C-alpha positions as CSV (number, residue, x, y, z in Angstrom):
1,M,105.5,80.2,94.2
2,N,106.5,76.8,93.6
3,H,104.9,76.9,90.2
4,L,107.8,79.9,89.2
5,L,110.9,78.1,90.5
6,A,113.3,76.5,88.0
7,T,111.6,78.8,84.8
8,V,112.1,81.9,83.6
9,I,109.6,84.4,83.8
10,T,108.7,88.3,83.2
11,G,107.9,90.5,85.9
12,M,108.0,93.9,87.0
13,V,110.0,95.7,89.7
14,T,108.6,97.0,92.0
15,D,110.9,98.2,94.7
16,E,114.6,98.2,95.3
17,N,117.3,99.1,98.0
18,E,120.7,99.6,98.2
19,T,121.8,95.7,96.4
20,F,118.7,94.4,95.1
21,Y,115.9,95.3,92.7
22,F,113.0,93.4,93.8
23,I,110.3,92.2,90.6
24,Q,107.5,90.5,91.2
25,K,105.3,88.0,89.6
26,D,102.0,86.5,90.6
27,G,102.2,87.8,93.9
28,F,105.8,86.7,94.6
29,T,108.6,88.7,94.9
30,F,112.1,87.9,93.9
31,A,115.4,89.7,94.3
32,L,117.6,90.7,91.5
33,D,121.4,91.6,92.4
34,K,122.2,95.4,91.6
35,K,125.5,94.2,89.5
36,E,123.7,92.4,87.3
37,G,122.2,96.3,85.2
38,Q,120.3,99.2,86.2
39,H,116.6,99.0,86.5
40,K,114.0,101.9,87.3
41,I,110.9,101.2,89.0
42,G,107.6,99.5,86.3
43,D,110.4,97.9,84.2
44,M,110.0,94.0,83.3
45,V,112.6,92.2,83.9
46,K,112.9,88.7,82.6
47,G,115.0,85.8,84.6
48,F,115.4,82.3,85.9
49,V,113.9,82.0,89.2
50,Y,115.5,80.2,91.9
51,T,116.3,80.4,95.9
52,D,119.9,81.0,96.8
53,K,121.8,79.2,98.9
54,Q,119.5,80.7,102.2
55,Q,116.8,79.8,100.7
56,K,115.8,83.4,99.7
57,A,114.0,83.7,96.2
58,R,116.0,84.8,93.4
59,L,115.6,86.2,90.3
60,T,119.2,86.8,87.8
61,T,119.2,87.8,84.3
62,V,122.3,85.2,83.6
63,A,121.4,83.1,81.1
64,V,120.8,79.8,81.9
65,E,120.2,76.6,79.3
66,T,119.0,74.5,82.3
67,T,115.4,74.9,83.4
68,R,112.5,72.8,83.8
69,T,111.2,72.5,80.5
70,S,115.2,72.1,78.8
71,Y,117.9,70.9,79.3
72,G,121.7,72.0,79.7
73,W,125.2,71.1,81.0
74,G,126.2,71.0,84.5
75,L,129.8,70.6,86.0
76,V,130.1,68.5,89.0
77,T,132.0,70.0,91.9
78,D,131.4,68.1,94.4
79,V,130.3,65.0,95.3
80,R,128.5,63.6,98.8
81,R,127.8,59.8,99.6
82,D,125.1,60.9,101.7
83,L,123.6,63.2,99.2
84,G,125.0,62.6,95.7
85,V,126.4,65.2,93.3
86,F,126.1,69.0,92.7
87,L,126.5,70.7,90.1
88,D,127.0,74.4,88.6
89,V,124.5,75.1,85.8
90,G,126.1,79.2,85.5
91,L,124.5,80.4,88.5
92,A,127.3,82.6,90.8
93,D,125.6,81.5,94.3
94,K,123.7,78.5,93.3
95,Q,124.6,74.6,92.7
96,F,121.9,72.0,91.9
97,L,122.2,68.4,93.8
98,V,121.6,65.7,91.5
99,S,120.4,63.1,94.6
100,L,121.1,59.5,95.1
101,D,118.3,58.1,94.1
102,V,119.2,58.6,90.8
103,L,122.7,57.6,90.7
104,P,124.4,54.3,89.8
105,E,124.1,51.8,92.9
106,L,127.6,51.2,93.0
107,K,129.0,54.6,94.2
108,E,132.7,53.9,92.3
109,L,130.1,54.8,88.9
110,W,129.0,58.0,90.4
111,P,129.9,61.1,88.5
112,N,133.2,62.7,90.4
113,K,134.6,66.3,90.6
114,G,134.8,68.1,86.4
115,D,132.6,65.8,85.2
116,K,129.5,67.1,83.2
117,L,125.7,65.5,83.7
118,Y,123.1,66.7,80.8
119,V,120.4,67.9,83.2
120,H,116.6,69.1,83.6
121,L,115.2,70.8,86.8
122,D,112.5,69.7,89.0
123,V,111.6,71.2,92.5
124,D,109.4,69.3,95.4
125,R,106.6,70.0,97.4
126,K,109.3,71.8,99.6
127,N,110.6,74.0,97.1
128,R,113.8,72.5,96.8
129,I,115.2,72.2,93.3
130,W,116.7,69.1,92.1
131,A,119.1,68.4,89.2
132,V,117.9,65.7,87.0
133,P,120.1,63.6,84.4
134,A,118.4,63.3,80.8
135,G,117.3,59.7,79.9
136,P,118.6,58.3,76.5
137,E,115.4,59.6,74.6
138,V,116.2,63.2,75.4
139,F,120.0,62.0,73.7
140,Q,118.1,60.3,71.1
141,K,116.4,63.0,69.9
142,M,119.2,66.2,70.1
143,A,121.9,63.7,68.6
144,G,122.0,64.3,64.7
145,P,123.6,60.6,62.4
146,A,126.8,59.3,62.8
147,Y,128.8,58.7,59.3
148,N,130.5,55.8,58.1
149,N,133.9,57.5,57.6
150,M,134.9,57.9,60.8
151,Q,137.4,55.1,61.4
152,N,139.7,55.6,63.9
153,Q,139.1,59.0,64.6
154,T,139.7,60.0,68.4
155,W,137.1,62.0,69.8
156,P,135.8,63.3,73.3
157,A,132.9,61.8,74.4
158,I,130.8,62.4,77.5
159,V,129.1,59.2,79.4
160,Y,125.4,59.2,79.9
161,R,124.5,55.8,80.5
162,L,125.5,52.7,81.8
163,K,124.0,49.5,81.1
164,L,125.4,45.5,81.7
165,T,125.8,45.7,77.7
166,G,128.3,48.5,77.8
167,T,129.1,52.2,78.1
168,F,126.4,54.7,76.0
169,V,128.2,58.2,75.5
170,Y,127.3,61.6,73.5
171,L,130.5,62.8,71.3
172,P,129.5,67.1,71.8
173,E,131.9,67.7,69.5
174,N,130.3,66.3,66.7
175,N,126.8,65.7,68.0
176,M,127.0,61.8,67.8
177,L,126.0,58.7,69.8
178,G,128.1,56.2,70.7
179,F,128.6,52.7,72.7
180,I,132.0,50.8,73.9
181,H,131.3,47.2,74.5
182,P,132.8,45.9,77.6
183,S,135.2,44.5,75.1
184,E,137.2,47.7,74.2
185,R,137.1,49.3,77.8
186,Y,139.8,48.3,80.5
187,A,137.3,49.7,83.0
188,E,133.9,50.6,83.5
189,P,133.7,54.6,83.2
190,R,131.7,56.4,85.3
191,L,128.6,58.4,84.7
192,G,128.8,61.7,82.9
193,E,133.0,61.0,82.2
194,V,134.6,62.8,79.5
195,L,136.3,60.0,78.2
196,K,139.1,59.8,74.6
197,A,137.2,57.3,72.7
198,R,138.5,55.9,69.4
199,V,135.8,55.5,66.4
200,I,136.1,51.3,65.9
201,G,132.8,51.2,64.0
202,F,129.8,52.0,62.4
203,R,125.9,50.9,63.0
204,E,124.0,51.6,59.9
205,V,120.6,50.5,61.9
206,D,120.3,53.6,64.0
207,R,123.5,55.5,62.9
208,T,125.6,55.5,66.0
209,L,129.1,55.5,66.3
210,N,131.4,51.8,68.0
211,L,134.2,53.1,70.2
212,S,137.0,51.8,71.7
213,L,138.9,53.2,74.9
214,K,141.9,50.3,74.3
215,P,144.8,52.0,72.0
216,R,145.2,50.5,68.5
217,S,147.4,47.2,68.4
218,F,150.8,49.1,67.2
219,E,150.3,51.9,70.3
220,M,150.3,48.5,72.9
221,L,152.9,47.3,71.7
222,E,156.2,47.0,73.6
223,N,159.6,48.9,73.7
224,D,161.1,46.7,71.8
225,A,158.5,46.4,69.1
226,Q,158.8,50.5,69.3
227,M,162.6,50.4,68.2
228,I,162.2,47.4,65.9
229,L,159.8,50.0,63.8
230,A,161.5,53.1,64.0
231,Y,165.2,51.9,62.5
232,L,162.5,49.7,59.4
233,Q,161.1,53.2,58.9
234,S,164.4,55.1,59.1
235,N,166.2,52.2,56.7
236,G,163.8,52.1,53.8
237,G,161.2,49.7,55.1
238,F,163.8,46.7,55.3
239,M,166.4,45.6,57.5
240,T,168.4,42.2,56.8
241,L,167.2,40.7,60.1
242,N,164.7,38.1,60.6
243,D,163.6,35.9,63.5
244,K,166.7,33.1,61.9
245,S,169.6,35.5,62.4
246,S,172.2,35.2,64.9
247,P,172.1,36.4,68.8
248,D,174.8,38.8,68.0
249,D,173.5,40.5,64.6
250,I,171.0,41.0,66.6
251,K,172.9,42.2,69.8
252,A,174.8,44.0,67.6
253,T,171.7,46.4,65.4
254,F,169.0,46.4,68.8
255,G,170.9,45.6,72.0
256,I,168.5,43.2,73.1
257,S,168.9,39.3,72.5
258,K,167.5,37.4,70.1
259,S,164.7,36.5,72.7
260,Q,163.6,39.6,73.1
261,F,163.8,40.3,69.4
262,K,161.9,37.7,68.7
263,K,158.9,38.3,71.0
264,A,158.9,41.7,69.4
265,L,158.8,40.0,65.7
266,G,156.1,38.2,66.8
267,G,154.2,41.2,68.6
268,L,154.3,43.3,65.1
269,M,153.7,40.6,63.3
270,K,150.4,39.8,64.9
271,A,149.6,43.5,64.9
272,R,150.5,43.3,61.1
273,K,152.9,45.8,60.9
274,I,155.4,43.4,59.0
275,K,156.5,40.9,57.5
276,Q,159.1,37.6,57.5
277,D,161.1,35.9,54.6
278,I,163.9,34.0,53.9
279,N,165.9,37.7,52.8
280,G,164.8,39.4,56.2
281,T,161.6,41.5,57.5
282,E,159.8,43.8,56.4
283,L,157.2,46.7,56.9
284,I,153.7,46.4,55.5
285,E,152.4,49.2,53.8
286,Q,148.8,50.6,55.8
């Protein structure tokens, strides 16, 4: 039976009871739940073969993308530090384990519940079915080329490879690949984590994207700077105040001290959002 498990087969209905049809293939029998549809003895039925939680041989006509020979996405439903992580690949009564042996050595980088892994299935000598994450070559073959016109766009990105050099991700909505350098993140993402990543560059050599998990510079500005930006935007992009203005004028307009005001202006100038002269402060057109 080992060679049939985790594959799609076509077998014959040879028997039934109140709950199941029994499908035979190569001398082995698989139970098909009658809730999936009506059949009669002698019908040929196509379906995915697996063993359920009780290790009973089963066949389902539910479409399953993840097999021995094909990859599909699995949703992490449980994490067992002594075993690995369990994935839902679309079967109502069975989840497949990704062994701890193929997961990162650092358990804090393991997938969490709700994360996603792109896997195929493998079967050991004891007829146990395992989920095996796709390697980088699978993603490289699957993904299409990125384009050099996506700067500052933000997209969902799923982590598929962790390296010291950075994080490799797949953009499911675009079918593209991306890379996040350690300098463009605050902490290392988990394997399978679904991120929101911003495009900051394009690699012509392999047509992939450089991405960042950090906000744009103006998004990191403190509240005082945001208040000044809002004031400028509501006043035609200019104000007579600058870092030489009196503390009283600054306090009257913004309700903050001159030192706070100068710090906020410094951040805005560093982010290239404003410029100053003796007349005041002006927004820089983006």
